[in-house]
N, C-alpha and C positions, 0 to 999 in steps of 0.2 A: 221483447223479451230480450232483444240485445241493448237497448237501452238499461232496463233494470242491470243489467250484468255494468254497462259502463255507471253506470249510478253507483253501486255496490261496489265497483272497483276503488272509485273515488273516495269513498266515504270511507273503507279500510287503509288506502296508502296516501292519505293525502289530496288535498283539490291543487297543488303545486306542479304535479306529474300528471300522464296521463298513465296508467297500469294496467296489462293484461288482467283483466278479469280471472281469467281461466286458470292462466299460469302465472299468475300474481307475480310478472318483472316489473321490471323499470321500463319504459318505454326510449328510446332513442334522447328524448326531447329532455330526461331528466335532470333534475337540478341538481349542480357539483353539491360533492359531499361538506356538511359541517359540522360540529359538534364535535365528538372525541375523533370521528376520523379527519377532518384539518387539523385539529392538534396532534395526529400520529405525524401526518405529513409536512406538518411544523416542524415538527424532531426530527424526521429523516434529513430532511432540508438541513437543517443547522448540524447536524453530526457530519453531513457530507463537506459544509464547508470548514467543520474542523478538522476533517482528511486532507482536504487540499491544504489547510494551511502549515500542518503537522508535517506533509509532503514536501512541501515548498521550503519550508523549515531545514530541513532533513539534508535537502540537496543546495542548500543554500553554503548549509554549513561544511559541508563535502568539497564543495567547489573551492570556497573558498579559504580552505588548506591549515586553517589555526584552529582547528578542534580537534582536539584529542581524539583518537579512536574509540579507547572505551565511550567516550560521551556521546559520541556518534552511532556506537550502538544502543545506546539508554535512547535516542531520541527515535531509532528505529523499533525498538523493541515498541514503545508507547504507541508508533505507528500503525504494526502488526498489531495491537492488540485494538486498536479503535476500529482497524477491519476488520478483527476478528478471522485474521489469518492465522491459521491453528500451523501450517506447516513451518511460516516465516517466521513464529511466536516459537515452535522448537527449535530452530535455527537460531536465532537470536539471543534465546536461553545460552544454548550450548555458547554461544561468543561472548556469556557474560561470565558463565563460569567453569569452562571447558567441555573439551569433546566427550560422547559417548560410543565408541565406533561401533557397538552393537546394535545400535537403534539406524533404523534405513535414511532417516532424515540426518543420522550426525554423519554418516559415510558420506552420502552425497555433498554435502557442504564441505565436506572435509577434502575432495577432493575439487569442486568447485573454488574455493578457498588456497587450492594448494598446499596443505597442508599432508599430504596423505596420497601415495600412487594409484591405491588402489588394490592392491596384491599384497606390498613389503608389512610388516610387522611391525615398522616403526613409522614415526609421523610427529608432526608439529600439534600436539591434542590441547592444549592449555587456552585458557581465555585469550578473547583478543590483546585486551588491556596487560596479560603478562608477557606475551611474545612482542608486542608493542615496545613496554618496559625495557627488556632483554636485547633488545632493538637499539634504543636509545644508550644504552651502557656499554653494547658492546664497540657501538660506533663512536664515544668518544675515547675508550680506550685506543679503535683504528687510529682517531685523528693525534691521540700521542703521540701513538708511535710514527706516522707521519711527518708531525711536526720535529721530531729528535733530528737535530744536526751530529752526526760524528767529526769528531777532532782529538787530539792529538796524536800519539805515534801509534794507534790502534784503530783510527779512523775506518781503514777499510776493512777489515772485521767488523767493526760496528757497523758500516756503512752494508755489507752482504748479511747480517744480522737483523738490520731493519727491515732490509728489504723482504725476509724471508717472513718476518712478523705481521707485516703491512699484507703482504699474500695470502699468510693463515687466517689472518682474522678477518679478511676480506671476503676471503672461499666460504669463511664460516656463515659470518650475516648475510650474505647474499639469497640463501633458500629461505630464511625469515624475513627480508626483505618484498621476497614474493608474497609471502602467505600476507603479510600489512598489505600486500598495493592488492591482491584478490579479493580481501576482506573489502576493501574500501570500494573496487570496481563493483562485487556485488550486491552493498549497498545502497549505491549510486542505481544500478540496475532495480531495486526492489524500490526506493523511491520515487523514479519517474516510472514505471510500471504503474501503481498507486493512482500517483495524481494525475497521469493519462484516463488510467480507468474510471475515475471520479469529474474529472472533468469533461472527460466525454457523456459520459451517463447524465450528468445534471443538465449540458447541452443538449441532449436529445430528449431527456424529460422537459424542458424546457421547450423546445421547438413541441413537439406532440401537444404539454399545455395548451401552448397559443394558439394551434390549429383548433385543437380540439374545439376552445373554448368560442371560433368564429363557428365553427361546423356545429356544434350543441344550439350556438342561438338562433343559427338560419334554420334549422329544422326545427327549435322551442316554436317556431314565431308561424312557421308555414305548415309540419306535422299538425302543431295545434288546430287550426281554422280544420281541417281536413277530418280531424277525427270526433270534432264537434258534429259534421253534417252524418257520421256515419249512421247513429240512430234514425234519422230522418229517412235517410236513404232506405235503409232496410225498411222500417214502415211501409212505404210506397210500394 
């Protein structure tokens, strides 16, 4: 009876692996998946490599310091969509078009990016590009006042006015500069987190598959001989 069940199991599930004929589940020594399953794993691996590439590009652009803030947001949004990160996608969409303080994600990142103190009715809710552009314009005006050299009989009054203007513009631009800096920090946190997660999972999968292949090969060669002897043992 055992021999018949064993043979039926091989006939139903293929001669390249031993299958429990009662539960019809593959044994430990089952041959690795092929066909569509292998194609799926290959696609997952390719997606992982693409995510790592996008994350590295984002971090490199941030660290280089020469890429405009709006382009950094675009790179980060592409990375968020590649990883199917819903919260990051919503946050970065806010950075692209402006914040909606009625939404939880908007309120959370408005605080993280120094746009809002969490209690007041005012804040800097415009897009990252708009804020960066405002900072650029205000910086040019501030530089103009700094470079102005008082002269003539009204030099003393002009010097006093210059000091007042410089202080006024420096005070106005400071909170916006904090927003831009905080956005860059959050973008860097996001890129670094995604990169570490992708690389760690890739390393873990590689190690697991390497050891799994070695163990499966050993079990397949040893267990196969044992299973072949089982019918004869029961016949006795």
